[in-house]
Structures are given as C-alpha cells and as structure tokens.
N, C-alpha and C positions, 0 to 999 in steps of 0.2 A: 504494500500500500504506500501511499504518499500523501503529502499535504499540498494544498494550493495556497498561495499568498499573492498579494498584489502590491507592486511598488508603483508609486506615482512620482514621476520625474518631471515637474513643471519646467517647460522651456527646453527640454532635451530634444535634440534632433534625432532622426532615425538612427544615424551612425552612433551618436552618443548613447542612446538607449540600448542599442545592441551591445556596445562595448561594456557598459555597466552590467547588463544582464550576464554577459560572458564572464566578467570578473566575479560576480556572485556565484555563478556555477562553478568556476575554478576553486573558489574558497570552500564551497560545500564539499567538492570532491577531495580536496586536500586536508579535510579535518582529520586530525590524528585521534585515535582511540587507544587507550592504554590496556584494555582487556579484550581478548578475543580477536577474531578476524571479521571486522565489519567493514564492508565496502559501500560507500555512498556514491550515488550518481544523482544528477539533476537534469531534468529536461525543462527548458524555459521557453515560454512563448512571449514575444514582444509585439505590441501593437501601439500605433500612434492614435491619439484621440483627435477626432475631427469634430469641430463644433457643430457641424450639421448632423452628426450622429447622436444617438441617445447613449446614455451610460451603459445600458444593456447591450447595445450593439458593439460598443467598445470592448466590454468584457467578453462578449462572444468572439470578437476578432482575436483577442489575446488567448482565449481558450482554444480556438482553432489552430493558432500558431503552436501552442503547447502540444496538442495532439499530433501535429505535423512532426514536431521534434521527436516525439515518442515513436511514431510510425517509421521515421527515418533512421531508427537505430538507438534511440534514447541517448542520454548524457550529452545533450547538445542544446544550443539556443537556435530558435527559429523565428522568422518574421511571418 
C-alpha cells in the first residue's frame, strides 16, 4: 500500500515543479532504516493548476500523472 499527499508550489513553473517532485522522490528512496531490509520507492504525479480548471480537475490531473508513473514502472515522477 501507499499514501497520497499533495504539495502546493505557488509560482513554480512546470520545470521547477518537476525538479522539486524528483528531489522529494530521491529523498524518500534514500531514507536509511536501521533495522531490517526495507526498500522504499515513490511514484509522483505532477500537475500545473490552470485557473480555468476546478480544484477537482487539478487533483484529477495530478492523480492521472501519478498512475502514469506507476504504470510506467513505478519509482519515478511523471507529468
């Protein structure tokens, strides 16, 4: 299983949002654990908010990108 969370990055460009998401993914993957063999991965979806869209449409776009990342092999960031 996994958890979903939302980051809001006001004023971030498409490129900046992708780079930030990729840094978050890399930090999650590199988390050390002192006991046992636990391997973390993270699939992230990135979407840009368009003022003409509703918040629900924006979240749907991010969710679609997330599932694209999972479908394409997991442990990656997708737009």
